[in-house]
N, C-alpha and C positions, 0 to 999 in steps of 0.2 A: 439498458438493464439496470437492475435495481441491486442494493446492497444486500438484499435478502438472496437474489440470484446468484450473487459473488459468493456469498457465504455457503450457497448449496454447491456450486463448483467448487470451491475450496474444499468443503467437506468429501465431495466425491474424489477429487485428487488425492487427499489423504488417506482415504479408503484404499485408493488403488495402490498407495506405499504402503500402506500397514499390510495388504494382501502379499504385496511383493515380499515386503519383510520375512512374512512367515512362510513363503515359498522358499526364498533363499536360506532360510534357518533351518528349516527341513531338510534341504539338500546338503546344507552343510553338517548337520547331525546323521545324515544318511551316509555320507562321505567319511566321517569322524569314525562311525561304528564298522565300516566295511574291513572285515578280516581277509579279503581277498586281494588286496592292493598293497604295494609295498609302502612304507612310510616315505619314502620320497615321492611316488607318485601322488600319494595322501596328500602331503604338504603343496604339491602343485595343483592338485584340483581345488582344495582349500583356498589358496591364494587366488585362482580362476574365478573360483565362486563369490568370494570376497569383492574382485575388482568388478566382475558383472553386475553385483547387487549396488555397489556404490556407484557405477554407471548409470544405472537405471533411475536410482532413487535421485541423481543429480538432475537427472533430464525432468522427473515428476517434480523437483523442487524449482526449476526454472520456469516451469509451465505455470506453477502457483504463483510467483512473483511476476509472471507476465500477467497473468488474470489481474491481479492487484493494481499493479501499475497502468494497464490499459484503463481500470475503472476510474482510479486517481484521476487520469489525464480526461477522462470524458468529463468528470465533474469540472475540473478545471476549465474546459472549454465553455460549461454551460455558464458558470460564475462569469469569465470574461466577456462571452457574448451579451451578457445582459448590460453593458455599457455601450452597445451601439456599433455599428457596423460601417459609417462613413468614415472617409479619410479624416475628417476632423475629429470624430470619435475616437478613433483610433491614436492619433497623434497625441490629444489631450488625455488619454488613458496611461500611454506610454510616459508622458512627462508626469503625471500622477504617480506612476510607480516609481519613478525615480525620486521623487519626493518621497513616497512611502517608505522607501528603502532607507531613508537618512532618520526614521522614527527609531529613538532608542530605548523607550521603555513604555509600559503600559499606561500611564496617566498621558503622556504625550499622545499616544495613539485616540485615547477616549476625547482629549480636548479636538484635536485635528479632525477626527471623524464625525463628532457632534457639531464643528462648525459647518463640515461639508455637506451633512445632512440638512439643515437649518438653511444652508443657501442653495439647496440641490443640486450642487457638485457633485453629481453621479459617479464621475470619473475618479476624482479624489476619495470618494467615499468607498467604491469598490476597491481601489487601490490599498487604501489604509486597511479595509476589511481584509484583503487578500494577506496583510503583513500581519495583522492580527492573529490570523488563523496560523500563519507559518511561526508565529512565537506564543501562541496561547494567549493573547490579551485577552482575558475574558470580557472585562469592562466593555472595550471597544467592540466586540463580536455581540455583545448583548443589545447596544445600543442599535447597530448596526440591523438586528434581527428584528428588532421591535419595528422598524421603519421599512425593511424589504425582507418581508416573510417567505416568499418564493426563494430568494436568494438564500436566506438563512436555510433553509431545508436543504438545497444543493451543497451548502457550506457544512453542515451537521453530518450528512454523507460523506462528504470528504473527508472530515476529521475522523469518521469511524473507519474508513479507508485507511487511512494515514497510521491509525493505532494498529490495523491488521499488518501494515508493512513493519511496524517496528515490534511486532510480536515474534521475534527471533527464537525466544527459546522453545515455547510451543511448535514452532514449525520446525525448528532443529530435532525434536524429539521424534516428528513422523520421517526424516528423511535421513537419520544418521544409521548405518549399518554398523551393527556389532559383531554379528556371526554368531 
């Protein structure tokens, strides 16, 4: 799946949430204006309507979050698979990840990734790159991208997906029910 397809799927889920909002709001208005029911029954129906709306919107919110999480995991697998599949590749990458996790600033990330790229130490280069992505160390990201453009494309997609994961305000607007 591409990020374009992910955005289309998110848009479709959000359209579904907006339509659901409109249906529940219309029902809320209809109940509120119905002069043939008692105030007590009206309050009960409005509460049921609100509960049902919030529950349905929560399901759609979880669907959107799952789409984004699944895409992020797919891209992380793509990046991790580029370091190799043999037992020694996996062990080297795990050790490199341990080392990369100890990097505490952007300058250090640049130094280490530059050295790893010069020495063709792909395990360390990828591990530091992943750390740089997590901490948004753009200098290290750019060094890596210049040497490994195919991985950089997957990383750019991953960064876009992570931004989508973090856009909680926009997401909240689609899935909050106000009656």
